[in-house]
C-alpha positions as CSV (number, residue, x, y, z in Angstrom):
1,X,0.0,0.0,0.0
2,X,2.8,2.4,0.9
3,X,4.7,1.8,-2.4
4,X,1.4,2.5,-4.3
5,X,1.1,5.8,-2.5
6,X,4.7,6.8,-3.4
7,X,4.2,5.7,-7.0
8,X,1.1,7.8,-7.3
9,X,2.9,10.8,-5.8
10,X,5.8,10.4,-8.3
11,X,3.5,10.3,-11.2
12,X,1.7,13.4,-9.9
13,X,5.0,15.3,-9.5
14,X,6.2,14.3,-13.0
15,X,2.9,15.5,-14.5
16,X,3.2,18.8,-12.5
17,X,6.8,19.3,-13.7
18,X,5.8,18.7,-17.3
19,X,2.9,21.2,-17.0
20,X,5.3,23.8,-15.6
21,X,7.8,23.3,-18.4
22,X,5.0,23.7,-21.0
23,X,3.7,26.8,-19.3
24,X,7.2,28.4,-19.3
25,X,7.5,27.7,-23.1
26,X,4.3,29.7,-23.6
27,X,5.9,32.9,-22.4
28,X,7.4,35.2,-25.0
29,X,10.4,37.3,-23.8
30,X,11.5,40.9,-24.6
31,X,14.4,43.0,-23.3
32,X,14.0,46.7,-22.3
33,X,16.8,49.0,-21.3
34,X,16.6,52.3,-19.3
35,X,19.4,54.7,-20.1
36,X,19.5,58.5,-19.7
37,X,15.9,58.2,-18.4
38,X,14.7,56.8,-21.8
39,X,13.3,53.3,-22.5
40,X,14.9,51.5,-25.4
41,X,13.3,50.2,-27.5
42,X,10.5,52.7,-27.1
43,X,8.2,50.3,-29.0
44,X,7.9,46.6,-28.0
45,X,6.0,44.4,-30.4
46,X,4.4,41.2,-28.8
47,X,2.1,38.5,-30.1
48,X,-1.5,39.1,-29.1
49,X,-3.0,36.4,-26.8
50,X,0.4,35.3,-25.3
51,X,2.0,35.9,-22.0
52,X,5.1,38.1,-22.2
53,X,8.0,38.5,-19.9
54,X,9.8,41.9,-20.1
55,X,13.3,41.9,-18.8
56,X,14.3,45.4,-17.8
57,X,17.8,46.6,-17.1
58,X,18.3,50.1,-15.6
59,X,21.6,51.6,-16.8
60,X,21.0,54.8,-14.9
61,X,22.3,55.5,-11.3
62,X,18.8,56.4,-10.1
63,X,15.7,54.2,-9.8
64,X,12.9,54.2,-12.4
65,X,9.4,52.8,-12.3
66,X,7.9,51.1,-15.3
67,X,4.2,52.2,-15.0
68,X,1.2,51.5,-17.2
69,X,-2.4,51.8,-16.3
70,X,-3.3,50.3,-19.7
71,X,-1.2,47.2,-19.0
72,X,-2.1,47.2,-15.2
73,X,1.5,46.9,-14.2
74,X,4.0,48.8,-12.1
75,X,7.6,47.8,-11.3
76,X,10.4,49.9,-9.7
77,X,13.9,49.0,-11.1
78,X,16.7,50.2,-8.9
79,X,19.6,52.2,-10.4
80,X,22.0,49.8,-11.9
81,X,19.5,47.0,-11.3
82,X,17.3,44.8,-13.3
83,X,13.9,43.0,-13.0
84,X,11.3,41.1,-14.9
85,X,7.6,41.9,-15.2
86,X,5.0,39.7,-16.8
87,X,2.2,40.8,-19.1
88,X,-1.1,39.0,-19.3
89,X,-2.2,37.8,-22.8
90,X,-3.2,41.1,-24.6
91,X,-5.8,41.8,-27.2
92,X,-4.5,43.4,-30.3
93,X,-3.8,47.1,-29.7
94,X,-1.3,49.7,-28.4
95,X,-0.6,49.9,-24.6
96,X,1.3,53.0,-23.4
97,X,3.9,52.9,-20.6
98,X,6.1,55.5,-18.9
99,X,8.7,56.0,-16.3
100,X,6.9,57.2,-13.2
101,X,10.0,59.2,-12.1
102,X,10.9,60.7,-15.5
103,X,7.6,60.7,-17.4
104,X,8.7,63.4,-19.8
105,X,11.5,61.3,-21.3
106,X,10.8,57.7,-20.3
107,X,7.9,56.8,-22.6
108,X,7.0,53.8,-24.7
109,X,4.3,51.5,-26.1
110,X,3.7,47.8,-26.2
111,X,2.1,46.8,-29.5
112,X,0.1,43.5,-29.4
113,X,-0.6,42.1,-32.9
């Protein structure tokens, strides 16, 4: 009885691991750099209907916040630091974002198509 329990657990863990690997493969990845209080690239094109990970590297000495009410995300990236934010699957369209601390220069758009 005990070995049956452990066998069932092993099968469950293998299935869970496979599901996690498949889920990770479904995530698109994009890089974004902050330098001189400007996002580069200023336009990020992503496939509509897919999850997207945006890896942000801040080359400035001061912090910046990636902020977008359209995308419903906010993330502060420390000066000299980096971070990743995840976007939900998006409908086709344009979604503006900006740097909360330097909103005059740090602007961009995610284009889902």
